[in-house]
C-alpha positions as MATLAB code, in Angstrom:
seq = 'QVQLVESGGGLVQAGGSLRLSCTASRSISSFNAMSWYRQAPGKQRELVATATSGGNTNYADSVKGRFTISRDNAKSTVYLQMDSLKSEDTAVYYCRTIFEARLYWGRGTQVTVSS';
ca = [
      -0.243    0.181    0.235;
       0.808    3.454   -0.951;
      -0.299    6.750    1.141;
       0.311    9.906   -1.707;
      -0.116   12.745   -0.139;
       0.355   16.306   -2.219;
       0.205   20.447   -0.812;
       1.545   22.878   -1.764;
      -1.676   24.231   -4.266;
      -3.147   27.872   -3.424;
      -4.298   31.080   -5.757;
      -1.505   33.178   -7.163;
      -1.864   35.574   -9.782;
      -0.937   34.788  -13.761;
       2.958   35.463  -13.794;
       3.449   34.138  -10.568;
       4.752   30.891   -9.033;
       3.718   27.558   -7.088;
       5.610   24.469   -5.479;
       3.730   21.429   -5.121;
       4.616   18.413   -3.160;
       3.602   15.127   -3.156;
       5.198   12.903   -0.318;
       4.614    8.499   -0.299;
       3.988    6.549    2.692;
       7.250    4.927    2.370;
      10.372    5.194    0.189;
      10.162    6.191   -3.487;
      13.131    4.798   -4.368;
      11.647    2.011   -5.496;
       8.712    4.152   -7.958;
      10.233    3.729  -11.245;
       7.971    6.814  -12.234;
       6.171    9.418  -10.108;
       3.831   11.739  -12.441;
       2.432   14.804  -11.810;
      -1.904   15.644  -13.830;
      -3.869   18.107  -13.760;
      -7.376   17.922  -13.936;
      -9.735   21.382  -14.509;
     -13.006   21.763  -14.593;
     -15.314   19.645  -16.809;
     -12.437   18.162  -18.624;
      -9.946   15.412  -18.360;
      -7.562   14.649  -16.496;
      -3.938   15.376  -18.344;
      -0.347   14.083  -17.911;
       1.738   17.212  -16.870;
       5.022   15.495  -16.137;
       6.935   12.749  -15.197;
      10.155   12.011  -13.606;
      11.734    8.214  -13.947;
      13.926    6.676  -10.809;
      16.978    7.369  -13.925;
      16.752   10.437  -13.740;
      14.488   11.087  -16.791;
      12.271   13.551  -17.327;
       9.146   14.276  -19.693;
       6.560   17.310  -19.818;
       3.073   17.923  -21.168;
       3.773   20.607  -24.390;
       1.411   22.819  -22.437;
       3.755   23.496  -19.640;
       7.315   22.823  -21.331;
       9.521   25.765  -20.606;
       7.798   26.675  -17.393;
       7.027   23.717  -14.512;
       9.852   21.616  -13.429;
       9.700   17.893  -11.728;
      12.078   16.567   -9.584;
      12.068   13.889   -6.592;
      14.337   13.560   -3.417;
      14.571    9.920   -2.193;
      15.844   10.630    0.405;
      12.634   12.830    1.630;
       9.778   10.699   -0.412;
       9.045   13.572   -2.211;
       8.528   14.742   -5.731;
       8.003   18.289   -6.585;
       6.063   20.031   -9.350;
       8.208   23.926   -9.911;
       5.576   26.149  -11.687;
       6.646   29.120  -12.792;
       5.024   31.676  -15.203;
       1.719   30.434  -14.142;
      -1.213   31.031  -16.684;
      -5.140   31.128  -16.285;
      -4.931   28.547  -17.851;
      -3.221   25.838  -15.174;
      -5.706   26.553  -12.610;
      -6.677   22.816  -12.208;
      -6.985   20.123   -9.293;
      -3.202   18.975   -9.292;
      -2.698   14.957   -8.894;
       0.274   12.797   -8.090;
       0.401    9.313   -9.358;
       2.734    6.207   -9.206;
       3.292    2.878   -9.608;
       3.900    0.396   -7.137;
       3.606   -3.835   -6.876;
       1.706   -3.368  -10.246;
      -1.127   -1.166   -8.856;
      -1.480    2.268   -9.595;
      -1.521    4.973   -6.651;
      -3.196    8.715   -6.565;
      -3.453   11.202   -4.330;
      -6.704   12.834   -3.275;
      -4.928   16.217   -5.541;
      -4.289   19.843   -4.341;
      -5.888   23.122   -6.453;
      -4.129   25.582   -7.640;
      -6.132   28.731   -8.774;
      -4.425   31.449  -11.523;
      -5.987   34.324  -11.530;
      -5.831   36.882  -14.538;
];
């Protein structure tokens, strides 16, 4: 079993920054990939960024150059640094991982960007 807890969301003006955190209930060093997803009202959940245990990262085109995902295995935490935020980044952000063939999601953290 794995519990994922997100934090760091909030209200920010366009152009501002936020850093989201996702802390796992066990060591993440054995998690091959940890990802951030988001879901805006009335839209499907979409992949934002992924960080693998090997150090590779991938981003949605819409956030490339503005968001940075990173992992801290010692703290069992994955981060999403979000800069130059836009109103279209408003969504609930979720952390996701797969461990022992099971999919785990956090409960999400709300990010609201005012224009």
